[in-house]
C-alpha positions in Angstrom: -102.5 -88.7 -32.0 -100.5 -85.5 -32.4 -103.6 -83.7 -33.7 -105.6 -84.8 -30.6 -102.8 -83.5 -28.4 -102.8 -80.1 -30.2 -106.6 -79.9 -29.9 -106.4 -80.7 -26.1 -103.8 -77.8 -25.6 -106.1 -75.4 -27.6 -109.1 -76.2 -25.5 -106.9 -75.7 -22.4 -105.8 -72.3 -23.7 -109.4 -71.2 -24.4 -110.8 -72.6 -21.1 -109.9 -69.5 -18.9 -111.1 -66.7 -21.3 -114.3 -68.7 -22.1 -114.9 -69.1 -18.4 -114.4 -65.5 -17.7 -116.8 -64.5 -20.5 -119.4 -66.9 -19.2 -119.1 -65.7 -15.7 -119.3 -62.1 -16.9 -122.5 -62.8 -18.8 -124.1 -64.7 -16.0 -123.1 -62.2 -13.2 -123.6 -59.1 -15.4 -125.8 -57.2 -13.0 -123.7 -58.0 -9.9 -120.5 -56.9 -11.7 -122.2 -53.6 -12.6 -123.0 -53.0 -9.0 -119.5 -53.7 -7.8 -118.1 -51.3 -10.5 -120.5 -48.6 -9.4 -119.3 -49.0 -5.8 -115.7 -48.8 -7.0 -116.5 -45.7 -8.9 -117.7 -44.1 -5.7 -114.9 -45.6 -3.6 -113.1 -43.5 -1.1 -109.4 -43.9 -0.6 -107.6 -43.4 2.7 -107.8 -39.8 3.9 -111.2 -39.3 2.2 -110.0 -39.1 -1.4 -112.8 -39.9 -3.8 -112.1 -41.8 -7.0 -114.7 -40.0 -9.1 -113.8 -36.3 -9.1 -116.1 -35.4 -12.0 -119.1 -36.6 -10.1 -118.0 -34.6 -7.1 -117.7 -31.5 -9.3 -121.3 -32.0 -10.5 -122.6 -32.5 -6.8 -120.7 -29.4 -5.6 -122.2 -27.3 -8.4 -125.7 -28.5 -7.5 -125.1 -27.7 -3.8 -123.8 -24.2 -4.7 -127.0 -23.5 -6.7 -129.0 -24.7 -3.6 -127.1 -22.3 -1.3 -127.5 -19.5 -3.8 -131.2 -19.7 -4.0 -131.8 -20.3 -0.3 -133.6 -17.8 1.8 -131.5 -16.3 4.7 -132.8 -15.2 8.1 -134.6 -11.9 8.0 -131.8 -10.1 10.0 -129.2 -10.9 7.3 -128.8 -9.2 3.9 -127.7 -11.2 1.0 -126.7 -8.2 -1.2 -123.3 -6.9 0.1 -123.2 -3.2 0.8 -119.4 -3.3 0.8 -117.4 -3.1 -2.4 -114.8 -5.9 -2.9 -112.1 -3.2 -3.2 -112.7 -2.3 0.4 -113.0 -5.9 1.7 -109.5 -6.3 3.0 -109.4 -2.8 4.6 -112.7 -3.7 6.4 -111.3 -7.0 7.7 -108.2 -5.4 9.0 -110.3 -2.7 10.7 -112.3 -5.4 12.4 -109.2 -7.3 13.5 -109.7 -10.1 11.1 -107.3 -11.8 8.8 -107.3 -10.2 5.3 -108.3 -12.4 2.3 -105.4 -13.5 0.1 -107.4 -12.6 -3.0 -109.3 -9.6 -1.6 -112.5 -11.7 -2.1 -112.0 -11.6 -5.8 -112.1 -15.2 -6.9 -111.1 -14.3 -10.5 -107.6 -14.3 -9.0 -107.8 -18.1 -8.6 -109.5 -18.5 -12.0 -106.5 -16.8 -13.6 -104.1 -19.2 -11.8 -106.3 -22.2 -12.8 -105.7 -21.4 -16.5 -102.0 -22.2 -15.8 -102.0 -24.5 -12.8 -105.4 -26.0 -11.5 -103.8 -27.6 -8.5 -102.2 -24.4 -7.3 -105.4 -22.5 -7.8 -107.3 -25.0 -5.6 -104.6 -24.9 -3.0 -105.0 -21.2 -2.8 -108.7 -21.5 -2.6 -108.4 -23.8 0.3 -106.4 -21.2 2.2 -109.0 -18.6 1.2 -112.0 -20.6 2.6 -110.1 -21.3 5.9 -109.5 -17.5 6.2 -113.2 -16.7 5.7 -114.6 -19.2 8.2 -112.1 -18.6 10.9 -112.9 -14.9 10.6 -116.6 -15.7 10.8 -115.9 -17.7 14.0 -114.1 -14.6 15.4 -116.8 -12.2 14.4 -119.5 -14.3 16.0 -117.4 -15.1 19.0 -117.6 -18.8 18.4 -115.0 -20.6 20.4 -112.4 -22.2 18.2 -108.7 -23.0 18.5 -106.0 -22.3 15.9 -105.3 -26.0 15.7 -109.0 -27.0 15.1 -109.6 -28.7 11.9 -111.9 -27.0 9.4 -114.5 -29.6 9.9 -114.6 -28.7 13.6 -114.7 -25.0 12.9 -117.6 -25.4 10.4 -119.5 -27.7 12.9 -119.2 -25.1 15.7 -120.3 -22.3 13.3 -123.4 -24.3 12.3 -124.2 -25.1 15.9 -124.0 -21.4 16.7 -126.3 -20.5 13.7 -123.6 -18.3 12.4 -123.8 -20.2 9.1 -126.5 -22.4 7.6 -126.2 -26.2 7.3 -126.1 -25.9 3.5 -123.3 -23.4 3.6 -121.4 -25.8 5.9 -122.0 -28.7 3.6 -120.9 -26.6 0.5 -117.8 -25.4 2.3 -116.9 -29.0 3.3 -117.3 -30.4 -0.2 -115.2 -27.5 -1.8 -112.5 -28.1 0.9 -112.6 -31.8 0.3 -112.1 -31.3 -3.5 -109.2 -28.9 -2.8 -107.6 -31.5 -0.5 -107.9 -34.2 -3.1 -106.2 -32.0 -5.7 -103.4 -31.0 -3.3 -102.8 -34.7 -2.4 -102.3 -35.9 -6.0 -105.8 -36.1 -7.5 -105.9 -35.4 -11.3 -107.9 -32.3 -11.7 -108.5 -30.6 -15.0 -108.6 -26.8 -15.6 -112.4 -27.1 -16.2 -113.0 -28.9 -12.9 -110.9 -26.4 -11.0 -112.9 -23.5 -12.6 -116.2 -25.2 -11.7 -115.1 -25.6 -8.0 -114.0 -22.0 -7.9 -117.3 -20.9 -9.4 -119.2 -22.9 -6.7 -117.1 -21.2 -4.0 -118.1 -17.8 -5.3 -121.5 -18.2 -3.6 -119.8 -18.4 -0.2 -117.6 -15.4 -1.1 -120.7 -13.4 -1.9 -122.3 -14.3 1.5 -119.1 -13.6 3.4 -118.8 -10.3 1.7 -122.4 -9.5 2.7 -121.6 -10.5 6.3 -118.9 -7.9 6.5 -121.6 -5.3 5.9 -124.3 -6.5 8.3 -122.4 -8.6 10.9 -121.0 -5.7 12.9 -122.7 -2.9 14.8 -120.2 -0.2 14.1 -122.1 2.1 11.7 -119.8 1.2 8.8 -120.3 3.0 5.5 -118.4 2.6 2.2 -115.8 5.2 1.4 -117.2 8.3 -0.1 -120.5 8.1 1.7 
């Protein structure tokens, strides 16, 4: 009798794990789909669970922007040296760049503090695109979100849709880092590298975007 009682208790103890294993086996494909959705889940405020996948997508988008053709009236190769970028912006009444458009500044910070580097990069991008809005005389307000500023720039053909998409993805990643996302040094460096395409195009714009007969110093 005692043996039968012990056997019954043993079966009860096994019932839950056995049931779980059986259900897992039976619903294997459905569970995989749920996990895939969770891996792509978005938290309140737009925070993505899978940062590494985002890094990969941002890098692919950066390559697309880098290889895209620009309208014929726009030069891709900047005529202005980086060393003159801030002087040029001040001359045009624009906000100077925190890094002087040299993103190696943020790469150096990322070696010590990836979150701080991405916070700085976010400020950098906001400076660029608000300056572009001012240069193209696109109506924006100081309190407008960057999504709104970018949408208006796109609608005014001041920037391309792919440039807008890349800027949004980089800004989104920076926001996730600032709001507590775990970001590695390598991920931060990849995002900064992706943003360098936008820095190049912005630097080129400082050369061709204004009809003031600008020439580099020494010319």
